[in-house]
N, C-alpha and C positions, 0 to 999 in steps of 0.2 A: 780315305778309309780303306783298310784291307779287306778284301772280299775272301770269305773262307766258305769252302763247299766241303760238306761231310756227308757221309752215307749214314743213314739210320737203321736201327735194327727192327724194322717192321718189314714183314716178308712182302707186303702189298700184294698186287695182281701178278706177281712174277711167277714164272714156271721154273722149276728146279729140277737138274737131273742128277742122280747119285749113281756113280758107276762104281761097284764094290767087287773086290776079288774074293772068289770063293776058296783060293788057297788060304789056309789058316783061317778058316770060317768060324772057329770058336772064338776068334778075336774080332774079325771083321763084322760078325753080325752084331757084336757089341758096339762097334762104332757106327753102324747102320742105324742101330736103334738111338744112339744119342744123337745122331744127325736129324733123324726124322722126328724125334721128340722136340729138339730145338727149333726146328722149322714150324712146327705145329703150335709150339708155346709162342712163337713170334708172329702168328697169325696166317700161315700158310694152310690151305685146305688139301686134303687128300689128293684132289684132282690137279693140284698144282706141282705135285712131286711125283717124278718118275724113277724107279729104280731098276737098273740095269746090272745083271750079274755077269761077271766074266770068269774065265778059268782061273787065271793067276794076275800077278801085279802087272806084268809086262803088257798084257792085253787091255789094262785100263785105258792106256793113252789112244789105243786104236778106236774104242768105242767112245772115248770122250771127245776125239777130233771129229768123228761122225756127227755126234750130238751138237758139238759147237757150229759145225758148219751148216746144220739144219735151220739155224735161226729162231728154232723153238723155245730156247731156254735162256734165261737171264744169268744163269750162273749153273756150273757143273762142279759137283763135289767129286773127287777121286779119293776112295777109301780103299787101303790095303794094309798088310801087315808083313814086313820082311824081316826075318829073324835069322841072325847071323848063324851059320852051320860051320861044318869042317872044311868047306872049300871056299874058293874065290867067287862062286855064284852070287852070294850076297851082294858084293861090290857091283858086279855088271847088273844086277836086277836094279839096285838102287840108282845108279848113275843113269840107267835107261828111262826109268820112269820119272825122275826128277827132271832130266832133259826134255822129255816128251811132254810133260805138263806145262813147263816153261815154254816150250815152243808153240803149244796150243795157244797160250795166253797171248803171245806176241803175234801169231799168225792171224788169230780169228778176232782179237778184242774182247771174247766173251771170257769173263772172270772164270778161270778153271783152278780150283782150290785143291792144294796138295795135301791131303789127309791121309797120307800113307805112313805108317809107323815104320821107322827103320831102327831095329832094336837089337842089342847083343844078346839078350836072353828072353825066353818066355816071360819070366817075371816081370821085366821091364815092359813087355807089351801088354800084359794084363793090367799093370798098373796105369797105363794110358789108355785103356780101353774102358775105364769107368771106375777104378778104385782110387788109390792114394793121389795120383795126378790128374783127376778129371776123366774127361771122356774126349779123345782128340776128334771124334767125330762130330761131337755137338761144337768144338771150337771150329771146326771146318764149316760147319753150317752158319756159324755167327758171321765168320768171314765172307761167306757166299751171300748172306742177305745184306750186309753192309755194302759189298761190292756192287750187287745188283742195283740197290738204291743209288748208290753214287754214280754208276754208269749211266743211270737214267738223268741225273742232273748235269752231266758233263756234255 
């Protein structure tokens, strides 16, 4: 018989950290709201959720690594919004944060969820922060809940 192991969408007793960028806060606050709402709808209590604000998207990985190393959190959500501008800065920021989040996952074994919007326009970011395309913060929270439960089973 094949053994199948799945994570379930129940927050359980786990603690969750959310690192959110203050840059583009008109978008990231909506991502944060979606993430917190999702966590609480799936059973997390306020005391199980810690929110850490950082200045910009690049700083997300520094805080997330420190949180992962602390051993206090079952999953870490990384929320930010990078919107393409007139310079190459967008590409550097996107590359750094995606590489950083991936490295934290590999180095620590703590599920570190990439909930950073990388959009060409403000309109795209708005759509992914709770309008036409749902809320990417809520999607990140779902992944965090499932991975926290799954890691407890492995």
